[in-house]
C-alpha positions as CSV (number, residue, x, y, z in Angstrom):
1,M,-24.5,6.1,-28.2
2,N,-24.7,3.8,-25.1
3,A,-27.5,4.6,-22.7
4,R,-26.9,4.2,-19.0
5,V,-29.9,2.6,-17.2
6,I,-30.7,3.9,-13.8
7,T,-32.5,1.5,-11.5
8,S,-33.1,1.1,-7.7
9,R,-32.0,-2.5,-7.9
10,P,-28.4,-3.2,-6.7
11,E,-26.0,-3.8,-9.5
12,K,-24.7,-7.3,-9.8
13,F,-21.0,-7.6,-8.9
14,R,-20.1,-9.1,-12.3
15,S,-21.7,-6.2,-14.1
16,Y,-19.9,-3.8,-11.8
17,L,-16.5,-5.3,-12.7
18,K,-17.3,-5.1,-16.4
19,K,-18.1,-1.4,-16.0
20,V,-14.8,-0.8,-14.1
21,W,-12.9,-2.6,-16.8
22,H,-14.7,-0.5,-19.5
23,Y,-13.5,2.7,-17.8
24,R,-10.0,1.4,-16.9
25,S,-8.3,4.1,-19.1
26,M,-9.6,6.7,-16.6
27,A,-7.3,5.2,-13.9
28,W,-4.3,5.7,-16.1
29,V,-5.2,9.2,-16.9
30,L,-5.6,10.1,-13.2
31,A,-2.4,8.4,-12.3
32,K,-0.4,10.3,-15.0
33,R,-2.0,13.5,-13.8
34,D,-1.0,12.8,-10.2
35,I,2.6,12.0,-11.1
36,K,2.9,15.3,-13.1
37,I,1.4,17.3,-10.3
38,K,3.6,15.7,-7.7
39,Y,6.9,16.2,-9.4
40,A,6.5,18.8,-12.1
41,Q,7.2,21.8,-9.9
42,S,10.1,20.2,-7.9
43,L,13.7,20.8,-8.6
44,V,14.6,17.2,-7.8
45,G,11.6,15.9,-9.5
46,I,11.2,12.1,-9.6
47,G,14.4,11.9,-7.6
48,W,12.3,12.4,-4.5
49,V,11.1,8.8,-5.0
50,V,14.6,7.6,-4.1
51,L,15.6,10.4,-1.7
52,Q,12.7,10.0,0.8
53,P,13.3,6.3,1.5
54,L,17.1,6.9,1.6
55,V,16.6,9.4,4.4
56,A,14.4,7.0,6.3
57,V,16.9,4.2,5.9
58,A,19.8,6.5,7.0
59,V,17.9,7.6,10.2
60,Y,16.8,4.0,11.1
61,T,20.2,2.6,10.5
62,I,22.0,5.2,12.6
63,F,19.5,5.1,15.5
64,F,18.6,1.4,15.7
65,S,21.8,-0.2,14.4
66,R,24.4,2.1,15.9
67,L,22.8,3.4,19.0
68,L,20.6,0.4,20.1
69,N,22.9,-2.2,18.6
70,L,20.2,-4.2,16.9
71,D,21.6,-7.2,15.1
72,T,20.4,-9.1,12.1
73,A,21.6,-12.2,10.3
74,Y,22.4,-10.1,7.2
75,P,23.4,-6.5,6.7
76,Y,21.0,-4.2,8.7
77,V,20.7,-1.8,5.7
78,L,19.1,-4.6,3.6
79,F,16.8,-5.4,6.5
80,V,15.6,-1.8,6.8
81,V,15.3,-1.2,3.0
82,S,13.2,-4.3,2.6
83,G,10.8,-3.0,5.2
84,V,10.8,0.7,4.1
85,I,10.1,0.1,0.4
86,F,7.0,-2.0,1.3
87,W,5.8,0.3,4.0
88,S,6.1,3.3,1.6
89,L,4.0,1.3,-0.9
90,F,1.3,0.6,1.6
91,N,1.5,4.1,3.1
92,Y,0.9,5.8,-0.3
93,I,-1.9,3.6,-1.4
94,F,-3.8,3.8,2.0
95,S,-3.3,7.5,2.7
96,Q,-3.8,8.8,-0.8
97,G,-6.4,6.3,-1.8
98,S,-8.6,7.1,1.2
99,N,-8.4,10.8,0.4
100,A,-9.0,10.3,-3.4
101,L,-12.7,11.2,-3.3
102,L,-12.3,14.5,-1.5
103,Q,-9.4,15.4,-3.8
104,N,-11.6,14.9,-6.9
105,Q,-15.0,16.3,-5.9
106,D,-15.3,18.5,-9.0
107,L,-14.5,15.6,-11.2
108,I,-17.1,13.4,-9.5
109,R,-19.8,16.0,-10.0
110,K,-19.0,16.6,-13.7
111,L,-18.3,13.1,-15.1
112,Y,-19.7,9.7,-14.7
113,F,-17.3,6.8,-14.2
114,P,-16.9,4.1,-11.5
115,R,-15.6,6.0,-8.4
116,V,-13.5,3.1,-7.4
117,L,-11.1,4.1,-10.1
118,L,-10.1,7.2,-8.1
119,P,-8.4,5.2,-5.2
120,F,-7.2,2.6,-7.7
121,S,-5.3,5.2,-9.7
122,K,-3.2,5.8,-6.5
123,V,-2.2,2.2,-6.8
124,L,-0.8,2.9,-10.3
125,V,1.2,5.8,-9.0
126,A,2.5,3.7,-6.1
127,I,3.5,1.0,-8.6
128,T,5.5,3.5,-10.6
129,E,7.4,4.7,-7.5
130,F,7.9,1.2,-6.2
131,V,9.6,0.0,-9.4
132,I,12.1,2.9,-9.1
133,V,12.9,2.3,-5.4
134,F,13.1,-1.5,-5.9
135,G,15.8,-0.9,-8.5
136,L,17.8,0.7,-5.6
137,F,17.2,-2.4,-3.5
138,L,18.4,-4.7,-6.2
139,G,21.6,-2.6,-6.5
140,L,22.2,-3.1,-2.8
141,L,21.8,-6.9,-3.2
142,V,24.5,-6.8,-5.9
143,F,26.7,-4.7,-3.7
144,Y,26.5,-7.1,-0.8
145,G,27.0,-10.1,-3.1
146,I,23.6,-11.8,-2.5
147,P,23.0,-14.2,-5.4
148,P,19.6,-14.5,-7.2
149,S,17.2,-17.3,-6.2
150,L,13.9,-18.7,-7.3
151,K,12.6,-17.8,-3.9
152,W,12.7,-14.2,-5.1
153,L,9.5,-14.9,-7.0
154,V,7.8,-14.4,-3.6
155,L,8.0,-10.7,-4.5
156,I,5.0,-11.1,-6.8
157,P,2.4,-12.3,-4.2
158,V,3.9,-10.1,-1.5
159,F,3.6,-7.0,-3.7
160,L,0.0,-7.9,-4.8
161,G,-1.0,-8.7,-1.2
162,I,0.3,-5.3,0.2
163,A,-1.2,-3.3,-2.6
164,S,-4.6,-5.1,-2.2
165,F,-4.5,-4.6,1.6
166,G,-3.7,-0.9,1.3
167,L,-6.4,-0.5,-1.4
168,G,-9.0,-2.4,0.7
169,L,-8.3,-0.2,3.7
170,A,-8.5,2.9,1.5
171,L,-11.9,1.8,0.1
172,L,-13.3,1.1,3.5
173,L,-12.2,4.5,4.9
174,S,-13.5,6.3,1.7
175,A,-16.9,4.6,2.1
176,A,-17.0,5.5,5.8
177,T,-16.0,9.1,5.4
178,I,-18.7,9.9,2.9
179,R,-20.9,10.7,5.9
180,N,-18.2,11.4,8.5
181,R,-15.3,13.6,7.3
182,D,-13.6,13.5,10.7
183,L,-12.5,9.9,10.0
184,H,-9.9,11.2,7.5
185,H,-8.0,12.8,10.4
186,F,-7.3,9.3,11.8
187,V,-5.2,8.4,8.8
188,P,-2.0,10.0,10.0
189,F,-2.4,8.3,13.4
190,L,-3.0,4.9,11.8
191,I,0.1,5.3,9.7
192,Y,2.2,6.5,12.7
193,F,1.2,3.7,15.0
194,G,1.0,1.1,12.3
195,I,4.7,1.3,11.5
196,W,5.5,0.6,15.2
197,L,3.4,-2.6,14.9
198,T,5.3,-3.6,11.8
199,P,8.9,-5.0,11.8
200,V,10.2,-2.3,9.3
201,F,13.2,-1.2,11.3
202,Y,13.4,-3.7,14.2
203,P,13.6,-7.6,14.1
204,V,10.8,-9.6,15.6
205,T,13.4,-11.4,17.8
206,I,13.5,-8.4,20.2
207,I,9.9,-9.1,21.1
208,P,9.2,-11.8,23.7
209,S,8.2,-15.0,22.0
210,A,4.9,-15.2,23.9
211,Y,3.8,-11.9,22.2
212,A,5.7,-12.0,18.9
213,K,3.1,-14.2,17.2
214,W,0.4,-11.6,17.7
215,L,2.5,-9.1,15.6
216,Y,1.5,-11.2,12.6
217,V,-2.1,-10.4,12.9
218,N,-1.0,-7.2,11.2
219,P,-1.0,-8.2,7.5
220,M,2.0,-5.9,6.8
221,A,4.2,-7.8,9.3
222,S,3.2,-11.0,7.6
223,Y,3.9,-9.9,4.1
224,I,7.2,-8.3,4.9
225,Q,8.4,-11.5,6.7
226,W,7.5,-13.6,3.6
227,F,9.5,-11.2,1.5
228,R,12.5,-11.5,3.8
229,W,12.1,-15.2,3.7
230,G,12.4,-15.2,0.0
231,F,15.4,-12.9,-0.2
232,F,17.2,-13.5,3.1
233,S,15.9,-16.9,4.3
234,E,14.3,-15.6,7.4
235,P,12.2,-18.2,9.2
236,I,8.5,-18.1,8.6
237,H,6.1,-17.9,11.6
238,T,3.0,-20.0,11.0
239,F,0.9,-17.2,12.5
240,S,1.8,-15.1,9.5
241,W,-1.0,-17.0,7.5
242,T,-3.4,-15.3,9.8
243,G,-2.2,-11.8,8.7
244,I,-2.3,-12.8,5.1
245,L,-5.9,-14.1,5.4
246,L,-6.9,-10.9,7.2
247,G,-5.4,-8.8,4.5
248,L,-7.4,-10.6,1.8
249,I,-10.6,-10.2,3.9
250,V,-10.0,-6.4,4.2
251,F,-9.4,-6.2,0.4
252,F,-12.7,-7.9,-0.6
253,A,-14.6,-6.2,2.2
254,G,-13.4,-2.8,0.9
255,I,-14.6,-3.6,-2.6
256,F,-18.0,-4.7,-1.5
257,V,-18.6,-1.9,1.0
258,F,-17.4,0.7,-1.5
259,K,-19.6,-0.6,-4.2
260,A,-22.6,-0.5,-1.9
261,Q,-21.9,3.2,-1.1
262,E,-20.8,4.3,-4.5
263,A,-24.2,5.5,-5.6
264,K,-24.3,7.9,-2.7
265,I,-20.9,9.5,-3.2
266,A,-21.9,12.3,-5.6
267,D,-24.7,13.4,-3.3
268,S,-22.6,13.3,-0.2
269,L,-19.6,15.3,-1.4
């Protein structure tokens, strides 16, 4: 039987990562539980994974393409879908991950495991849903006759970057709300205003060039533009590197801040 040593000295980061890896199966168990709870009692079931983005795409296409006459160099439906699938990925990881501690208070009090696995399990759920929705996106590419390209490999760093950024924000908010529960009420506002600062359903070209570059301070705007570069050859703004760098900073800051606060979680919930 392995003994767990309790000490007042801060745990080394390398040891912390080893501990997280040792308990990694816990994240899969939590993810499977969340998927069952989310879809088990639903008539449509896992079909909601596809229906929700389809409704969003339909609304954006009718309003922005038909009524406002927004124009893109390739079918507007593909433009919107490429934004919606990644915004949905980020939205789920951030909103659910930041609330994971409060959702699992009883589990935290009864079992010992690295608490970071709770928000990380939401990433696993998001990956499952993303794979399904991305299959729909690939179907649209075939329908519109867009041939495959090696540039499509940009999907890998874009996906990892968005997942890391969403998880980093979730960890930062989780650490902050241990003492101040009111911060959780800001999540819907951040999501609501965040999508307006991200070119999900509108092209950057409608923004005056003097201000457009500042849009890429938002990591989501930068990641989505890189994805559209890989799949639709959209031009890359050099300022997008700023957003990518900021996204990585948020990710690592979230891990270190959460680790520093993790010992206080059980006593504060």
